[in-house]
C-alpha positions as CSV (number, residue, x, y, z in Angstrom):
1,X,-11.8,-1.0,24.0
2,X,-11.4,2.1,21.8
3,X,-14.4,4.1,20.9
4,X,-15.4,5.0,17.4
5,X,-15.0,8.6,18.4
6,X,-11.4,8.1,19.3
7,X,-10.8,6.3,16.1
8,X,-12.3,9.0,13.9
9,X,-10.4,11.7,16.0
10,X,-7.2,10.0,15.0
11,X,-8.1,9.7,11.4
12,X,-9.0,13.4,11.4
13,X,-5.5,14.1,12.7
14,X,-3.9,12.5,9.8
15,X,-3.0,15.1,7.0
16,X,-5.6,14.8,4.2
17,X,-4.2,13.1,1.1
18,X,-2.6,15.7,-1.0
19,X,-5.3,17.3,-3.3
20,X,-2.6,18.3,-5.9
21,X,-1.9,14.7,-6.2
22,X,-5.6,13.8,-6.4
23,X,-6.0,16.4,-9.3
24,X,-2.8,15.1,-11.1
25,X,-3.7,11.6,-10.8
26,X,-7.3,12.1,-12.4
27,X,-5.7,14.0,-15.3
28,X,-3.0,11.2,-15.6
29,X,-5.8,8.7,-16.0
30,X,-7.7,10.8,-18.6
31,X,-6.5,10.0,-21.9
32,X,-7.7,13.3,-23.2
33,X,-5.8,15.4,-20.9
34,X,-2.5,17.2,-22.1
35,X,0.9,16.6,-20.4
36,X,1.4,20.4,-19.8
37,X,-1.9,20.7,-17.8
38,X,-0.7,17.8,-15.6
39,X,2.6,19.3,-15.1
40,X,1.0,22.7,-14.2
41,X,-1.2,21.0,-11.6
42,X,1.9,19.5,-9.9
43,X,3.9,22.6,-9.9
44,X,1.5,24.1,-7.3
45,X,3.3,21.8,-4.7
46,X,7.1,22.4,-5.0
47,X,7.9,19.7,-2.5
48,X,5.9,17.2,-4.3
49,X,7.4,18.2,-7.6
50,X,10.9,17.8,-6.3
51,X,10.2,14.3,-5.0
52,X,8.8,13.3,-8.3
53,X,11.8,14.4,-10.3
54,X,14.1,12.8,-7.8
55,X,12.3,9.5,-8.0
56,X,12.1,9.9,-11.9
57,X,16.0,10.1,-12.0
58,X,16.5,7.1,-9.5
59,X,17.8,3.7,-10.5
60,X,14.5,2.0,-11.1
61,X,12.8,4.8,-13.1
62,X,15.7,6.7,-15.0
63,X,16.3,6.7,-18.6
64,X,19.5,7.3,-20.4
65,X,19.1,11.3,-20.0
66,X,18.5,13.0,-16.9
67,X,14.9,14.3,-16.4
68,X,14.8,17.8,-15.4
69,X,11.2,19.0,-15.7
70,X,7.7,17.6,-15.3
71,X,6.7,17.6,-18.9
72,X,9.9,15.6,-19.8
73,X,9.1,13.3,-17.1
74,X,5.7,12.4,-18.0
75,X,6.7,12.1,-21.6
76,X,9.8,10.0,-21.0
77,X,8.4,7.6,-18.3
78,X,4.7,7.3,-19.4
79,X,1.6,8.0,-17.5
80,X,1.6,4.7,-15.7
81,X,4.9,5.2,-14.2
82,X,4.1,8.7,-13.3
83,X,1.0,7.5,-11.5
84,X,3.3,5.3,-9.4
85,X,5.9,7.9,-8.6
86,X,3.0,10.3,-7.5
87,X,1.5,7.7,-5.2
88,X,4.8,6.9,-3.6
89,X,5.8,10.7,-3.3
90,X,2.4,11.5,-1.7
91,X,2.1,8.5,0.6
92,X,5.5,8.2,2.4
93,X,4.8,10.8,5.0
94,X,2.1,8.6,6.6
95,X,4.6,5.9,7.5
96,X,7.5,8.0,8.9
97,X,6.6,7.1,12.7
98,X,7.1,3.7,13.9
99,X,3.8,1.8,14.0
100,X,4.3,0.1,17.6
101,X,3.4,-3.3,17.7
102,X,2.9,-3.7,13.9
103,X,6.6,-3.3,13.1
104,X,9.8,-4.1,14.8
105,X,12.0,-1.7,12.9
106,X,11.0,1.8,11.8
107,X,10.3,1.8,8.0
108,X,9.3,-1.8,7.9
109,X,5.7,-1.2,7.4
110,X,6.5,1.4,4.6
111,X,8.7,-1.2,2.9
112,X,6.0,-3.8,3.3
113,X,3.4,-1.4,1.6
114,X,5.9,-0.7,-1.3
115,X,6.5,-4.3,-1.9
116,X,2.9,-5.1,-1.8
117,X,2.0,-2.4,-4.2
118,X,4.8,-3.7,-6.8
119,X,3.9,-7.1,-6.3
120,X,0.2,-6.5,-6.9
121,X,0.9,-4.5,-10.0
122,X,3.0,-7.7,-11.2
123,X,0.1,-9.9,-10.5
124,X,-2.4,-7.9,-12.7
125,X,-2.0,-10.6,-15.3
126,X,-4.1,-13.0,-13.1
127,X,-7.1,-10.5,-13.1
128,X,-6.9,-8.9,-16.7
129,X,-9.9,-6.6,-16.0
130,X,-8.2,-4.8,-13.1
131,X,-6.5,-1.5,-13.4
132,X,-2.7,-1.8,-12.6
133,X,-2.7,1.8,-11.0
134,X,-5.5,1.0,-8.6
135,X,-3.8,-2.3,-7.8
136,X,-0.6,-0.5,-6.9
137,X,-2.5,2.2,-4.8
138,X,-4.3,-0.4,-3.0
139,X,-1.2,-2.3,-2.1
140,X,0.6,0.8,-0.9
141,X,-2.4,1.8,1.3
142,X,-3.8,-1.5,2.5
143,X,-2.3,-1.2,5.9
144,X,-2.6,2.4,6.6
145,X,-4.9,1.8,9.5
146,X,-2.0,0.4,11.4
147,X,-0.4,3.8,11.8
148,X,-3.7,4.8,13.5
149,X,-4.3,1.8,15.6
150,X,-0.5,1.6,16.7
151,X,-1.2,4.6,19.1
152,X,-3.0,2.3,21.5
153,X,-0.8,-0.9,21.0
154,X,2.0,-0.1,23.4
155,X,-0.3,-1.3,26.3
156,X,-2.6,-3.8,24.4
157,X,-0.3,-5.7,21.9
158,X,0.2,-8.6,24.3
159,X,-3.4,-8.9,25.0
160,X,-4.0,-9.4,21.1
161,X,-1.1,-11.9,20.9
162,X,-2.5,-13.8,24.0
163,X,-5.9,-14.3,22.4
164,X,-4.3,-15.4,19.2
165,X,-2.0,-18.0,20.8
166,X,-4.1,-19.2,23.8
167,X,-7.5,-19.3,22.1
168,X,-6.5,-20.0,18.6
169,X,-8.3,-16.7,17.6
170,X,-7.9,-15.1,14.2
171,X,-5.7,-12.1,14.5
172,X,-8.4,-9.7,13.1
173,X,-10.8,-11.1,15.6
174,X,-8.4,-10.5,18.4
175,X,-7.8,-7.0,17.2
176,X,-11.6,-6.3,17.3
177,X,-12.0,-7.7,20.7
178,X,-9.3,-5.8,22.4
179,X,-9.2,-2.5,20.3
180,X,-12.8,-2.5,19.1
181,X,-11.6,-2.5,15.3
182,X,-9.3,-4.3,13.1
183,X,-6.5,-2.5,11.2
184,X,-8.3,-3.4,7.9
185,X,-11.5,-1.6,9.0
186,X,-9.6,1.4,10.0
187,X,-7.6,1.3,6.7
188,X,-10.9,1.3,4.7
189,X,-12.3,4.0,6.9
190,X,-9.2,6.3,6.2
191,X,-9.4,5.7,2.3
192,X,-13.1,6.1,2.3
193,X,-12.7,9.6,4.1
194,X,-10.1,10.4,1.5
195,X,-12.3,9.5,-1.3
196,X,-10.5,6.7,-3.0
197,X,-12.2,4.6,-5.6
198,X,-14.2,1.8,-4.1
199,X,-12.0,-1.0,-5.3
200,X,-9.0,0.4,-3.3
201,X,-11.2,0.7,-0.2
202,X,-12.6,-2.8,-0.6
203,X,-9.1,-4.2,-0.9
204,X,-8.0,-2.5,2.2
205,X,-11.2,-3.7,4.2
206,X,-11.1,-7.4,3.2
207,X,-7.6,-8.3,2.2
208,X,-7.4,-10.5,5.5
209,X,-10.8,-12.4,4.7
210,X,-10.3,-16.1,4.9
211,X,-12.7,-16.9,2.1
212,X,-11.7,-16.2,-1.5
213,X,-13.4,-12.8,-2.1
214,X,-15.6,-12.1,-5.1
215,X,-13.7,-8.8,-5.7
216,X,-10.6,-9.2,-7.9
217,X,-8.7,-6.3,-6.2
218,X,-9.3,-7.9,-2.8
219,X,-7.9,-11.1,-4.0
220,X,-4.8,-9.7,-5.6
221,X,-4.0,-7.5,-2.7
222,X,-4.4,-10.5,-0.4
223,X,-1.9,-12.5,-2.4
224,X,0.5,-9.7,-2.9
225,X,0.3,-9.1,0.8
226,X,1.2,-12.7,1.5
227,X,4.0,-12.7,-1.0
228,X,5.6,-9.6,0.5
229,X,5.5,-11.2,3.9
230,X,7.1,-14.5,2.6
231,X,9.9,-12.3,1.0
232,X,10.8,-11.0,4.4
233,X,9.1,-7.3,4.0
234,X,7.5,-7.6,7.3
235,X,8.7,-9.3,10.6
236,X,6.0,-8.4,13.0
237,X,4.3,-11.1,14.9
238,X,1.0,-10.6,13.3
239,X,2.4,-11.6,9.9
240,X,1.3,-15.1,9.3
241,X,-1.6,-15.0,11.8
242,X,-4.2,-14.9,9.1
243,X,-5.8,-17.6,7.1
244,X,-7.2,-18.3,3.7
245,X,-4.0,-18.4,1.7
246,X,-4.3,-22.1,0.6
247,X,-7.7,-21.3,-0.8
248,X,-6.3,-18.4,-2.7
249,X,-3.5,-20.5,-4.2
250,X,-5.9,-23.1,-5.2
251,X,-8.2,-20.4,-6.8
252,X,-5.5,-19.1,-8.9
253,X,-3.9,-22.6,-9.4
254,X,-0.5,-21.3,-8.1
255,X,1.9,-24.0,-6.7
256,X,5.1,-23.4,-4.6
257,X,7.3,-23.3,-7.6
258,X,5.0,-20.6,-9.3
259,X,5.3,-18.4,-6.1
260,X,9.1,-18.7,-6.2
261,X,9.0,-17.5,-9.7
262,X,6.8,-14.5,-8.9
263,X,9.0,-13.5,-5.8
264,X,12.2,-13.8,-8.0
265,X,10.5,-11.6,-10.7
266,X,9.7,-9.0,-8.2
267,X,12.6,-9.0,-5.8
268,X,15.2,-6.8,-7.6
269,X,12.4,-4.2,-8.6
270,X,11.3,-4.0,-5.1
271,X,14.8,-3.5,-3.8
272,X,15.6,-0.9,-6.4
273,X,12.5,1.2,-5.5
274,X,13.1,0.8,-1.7
275,X,16.7,2.0,-2.1
276,X,15.5,5.0,-4.2
277,X,13.1,6.0,-1.5
278,X,16.0,7.5,0.4
279,X,16.1,10.2,-2.2
280,X,12.7,11.6,-1.3
281,X,11.7,13.8,1.8
């Protein structure tokens, strides 16, 4: 079993979430802020600025004319899309190394995170009081704890799977028994350490809860995570070793045909964004 100190040491080894991004995100959410002020903040990180402009001109986000500067990107794309691009640009580095056990192919966890974020944003209509940007952010980061726990999984993954299969144990319970923590708990600890909004932290911490959670962000991320898996954006053995999906479908009155419509609506968008991610460093 892993000690709490070992977990937090690994969290501390993760690069802090880009502070330029945090400042820019706060300005983008402030309706009183000026476009030039947002651009001036982002310019302090040339690498981030370059990635934003690459994505802004990619297949999914691009407009008729090439976007050559940040002010133009913000004005043409709108603040909501700029938030999305900024989150993607700032987050991709955390998923560059293979998360042993949790993904079969390098990049799978990142694709799952992207698809969960985009599906969550699409599902915002189910919870009109939620913020689409926070849903997208929560979707992107809900599994970031796997990048930390994977350090120990080379030797312990089979022990977790054994408990699930031989004792019909919930996957998160098996994680806790073998590792001492679930990936959901570690995800929440990382996001709390990085000072993300509470709803983003809660969505990461409880997105595998069997019961229908009282927090709408948790409910949407759980549903988006499930749909992403059904769409094939994660092939790890733990994928469907969780419960509570039927209850969630019943809560939202979603039937199989509705799920198919949602997945069809999201598929092309997800694929375009994933294809475009090859354009960022």
